[in-house]
N, C-alpha and C positions, 0 to 999 in steps of 0.2 A: 494192650490198649495204650495209646499215646498219652503221655502226661501233659496236661494243659499248662501253659505258661503264658506270660505277658512280656512283650518287648520292653515296654516302658511302664514305670509306676509313678503316678502323680500322688503326692502326699499333701493333703490340705490341712491347714491349721486355722486358728480363729481369725487370722488376718484375712483369709479368703472370705469367710462369712461376713465380717465387718465391711469388706469392700463391696460385696454384691447386694447387701441388704441394709437399707437405712433403718429398718424396723428391728434389726437384731441388736439387743443391748450389748455394749462393750463391757470389758472388765471394769472400766472406770464407772460406767453407768451402774453396774451391779454393786460395786463398792459403795457408791453414793446412796443407792437405794437401801442397802443393808444398814448403813449408818443412820438412816432416817426412818427405819422401820417403825411403824406405829403399833402400839399394843392392840391386839385383836384376839378373838377367841381361838384363832388358828395358830398364832405365833407369840403367845404371851411370854413363854419362857425364853424364846430366842430374842425377843425385843429387850427383855430385862438383862439378858446376858450381854447383848451388844452395848447397852447403856453402861453396864459395869466395866466393860473393856474400854469404852471411851473415857470414863472417869479415871481409871487407874493408869491409863497410858497417855492421857492428855491429847487424845486423838492423834497420836503420832503415826506418821506414814509407815513406819516399820512394823506397826501392829494392825492398824485399822484399814486393811484392804480385804477384799473378798477372799483372796488366796490365804492370807494369814489367819483370818478368823475361821475359815473353813478348816485349816490345818489344826488350830487349837481345839476345835470341837471334834473333828473326825479322827485325830490321831491320839486322843486321850485313851490311855490304857491302864493307868494307875489310879485306883479309886480308894478313898479312905474308909468308905462304908457302902453298903448296898444302896442307901438312899442317893448317894452321889452318882452311882452307876446308873440308876434309873433316871436321874436328872439328865445325865449326858446322853442316854438313849433317846430321851424326848428331844433334846437339842439336835441330835443327829437327824432324827426324823423330820423335825420342823425345818431345819436348814435345807435338806434335800428337797423337801416339798416346796419351800420358798424359792429356791433356785429354779426349779421346774416351772412354777407358777409365773415367776418374773420373766423368764425367757418366752414362755408361751402366751403371756397375757395379751399380746397383740397378734398372735399367730404369724410369726415372721415369715416373709416370703421374699424371693428375689425381686429387686426393683424392676418395674415394668420395662423401663428403657434398656435393661440389660438382659432381658430374657432371651431374645432372639440369638444374640451372640453366644450366650452360655449354652443354649440348646445345641447350637452348631458345634461348640467345643465338646460337650459331653457325648453327643451323637458320634463324633469322630473317634471317641474312645470305645464305642460300643462294638458288639459282635452279634452276628446273626445266629439265631437258635438253630438254623439249618447248616451252619458251617461245620465242616468236619476237620478243619485245620487245628492242630493242637496249640499253635502259637497265636495268641490274640493280640490286638494292637496295644491297648493300654488298660491298666487297672487303676482304680481310684482307692487310695487308703486315706483315712481321715481320723484325727483325734477329736473331731467335733461330733456332737451328738444331736445337733439340730436337724430339722427336717426340710431344709431349703431345697435340696436336690429332689427329694420325694415330691414336694409340692410343685416344684417347677415342672416335672414330668407329668404330674397329675393335672395341673392347671393348663398345660399346653394343649391337652385334649386331642393330641394327634393320635394317641393310641398305638404308636409304632415303637416306642422305646420305654423300657421300665428298668427299675433297679433290681440288680441281682446281688443279694447280700452274701452270696457264696455258701453260707451255712443255711441249713433247712430249719426254718422257724415254724412253730405251731400256729394254727388258727383255731378259733373257738367254734364258729358257727358254720354248719354244713351248707346253709343256704346263702351264705355271703360269698360272692365271687368277685374279687377285686378287679379282675381283668378277664375279658373273654379270651378263649383259646384261639390263637392265630397261627397260621402256618409260617408266615414270614414275619417274625418278630425279632426285635433287637433288644439286647440286655446290656446294661452297664455294670461291670464288675465293681462292687462297692463294699469295702470292708471297713466297718466302723469299730475301731479298736477300743474305744471308750464307751461303747454302748450306744443306745439311740433312744430318743424321747418317744418312740412308738413301740418300744419293746417292754413287756411286762412279765413278771413271773406269776405263775398260776397262784390263786389264793391258797394260803396254807403252806406255801413253799418257803423254806428258810434259806436254802442255798441257791445261788445263781448258776444252776446247771442248764446246759443247752436243752435238755429234754423238757425243762420246765418253763422255757421262755416262749412267749407268744407275741406275734406281730399284730399290733392293733392300730390300723391306719385311721386317719381322720374320719373317713366315711364308714368305718366298721361299726355296726350297732353295738358290738361287745364293749366298745370304749366306755359307754355309759351303763351298759348292763352289768359289767363285771368290774371295771377298773375306774369307776368314778371316784375321784379324790385319791387314787393310788399314786405311788411314786414309780416312775419308769426305771428301767435298768440303764444306769449311766454312771460314769466315774466323774465326780466334780473336780473343780480346781482346788488342789491341795498339794502340799509339798511331798507327800508320800501317798502312793496309790495302792500299795501292796495289800492293804486290808480288804480291797475290793476284788481281789483276784481269787478269792475262795470260790470253789465250784468250778465246773468245767467250761462255762461259756467263754471267758476271756482266755483261758488256756487254749481252747480250740481256735479262736480267732487269731491269736498270736502265732500259733503253730502254722496255720495256713499262710498268714502274711509272711512269716519267715521263709517258707519254701518258695513263695513267689518272688520275694526280694532276692533270694539267693540265685534264682534262675533268670531274673530280668537282666536286660542290657544297660538300662539307664534309670536313674531315680531323680525326680524333680520335686523339690519342696516349694509350695506356694502358700504364702501367708503363715509360715511357721519358722521360728528362729531359735528353737530350743531354749525355752525360758527356764529359769532356775528350778521351777517345780517339776521339770521333766529331765532330771539328771540321768535317770536310767535310760531314757530314749537317746540322749546324747551319746552315752557310752555304746549303746547298741549300734547306732548308725555310724559312729566313727569307725567301726570295724567294717563297714560297707562303703567308706567314703570314696573308694576308687570308682564306685558306680554313680556317685552323686554329681550330676553335671551342673545343676543350677539350684541355688537357694534364693527364693524371691521373698523379700520382706520389706515392709515400709517402715522406716525408722528416721527419727530426727538426726540430722548430720552431727549434732553436738554430742550424741551418745556414743558409747564405745561398742555398741552391739554389732555393728557391721564389721568393725575391726576384729572383734572376738571371733566372728564366723570365718573371716578370712584367715585367721591364724589356725582355727580348728580344721578348716577344710581348704587347705592351700591350693589344691588342684581344681576346686570347684569355682564356678562363676557366681559371685555373690551380687545379686541385683537389688538395689534399693529402689523399689517401685511398687506402686499399688497393684494388688493382685489382679483385679479386673483389667486394668490397663495392660498388664503383662500378657494376660491371656488374649486380649483383643489384638495386641500388636504382634504377637508371635504365632498364634494358632487360629486366628480368624482370617480367612482369605477375603480381602476387600475386592469388591467388584467395581 
């Protein structure tokens, strides 16, 4: 049996999501919202903790951002007593739930005026389920956990193209059919390395193992039947993510991605510039930098982020451009 591979791998970061969706909150938006979180029955402890951080730090930028506050809460491992451990467990739960609620509060979708071009782009990356060729055109990898692509394909209502997460996820309800069976259907290979806001672990599960993860789409009745108020499977913005890699899910995802990246001819980053919180990703992709043809990131010219990337990836083309404008100019054929 021939081993499936992809010629090109597109890797999407948060800059892509921000570029194509005006309803997607930015890191700045999340930071501001967290600093102004109001006391409520759902986030009492988190709100009090944020207020304490603001007081002791003087609301300094080096502390009061979503990445830093998440890191303080999620990376806590030394406790002075059991009561403190319970307190931080509550904080972790509330933080993960707050981030999920904040992102999904407006059900982010791709901006209407950009849908057609992006559908064209993603469909050009797709493969037919009838194809027998082992080499497929393009694979999409992402560190994002939003549902922009899933909703784009669902709202397009064309029924001809859907997401293929590569891994086999469970579904709860035998009478729920997300899509009818078609002979000539196209799939988009889509590996979500940091999880997804429509993936949930089965009730009672403590580890994030692949066998325990269920796909629960927007229209799936089990979303309210089983996972109402639950936290999906995703890795939030923090300066270390290793504590989330327990269980088989992320190990499987990264093993599959690693094989496809080793076999591909070209890697293109869109909207991702290796932020300080992703140092492990930087080290990994530096070992593959001979395959990285382009890194597209939109940054202010006054920052040193573009220069940093040029120094780290000297043979790659570093493009300071909006993610959607880049896709539109390079991959959308104008008639």
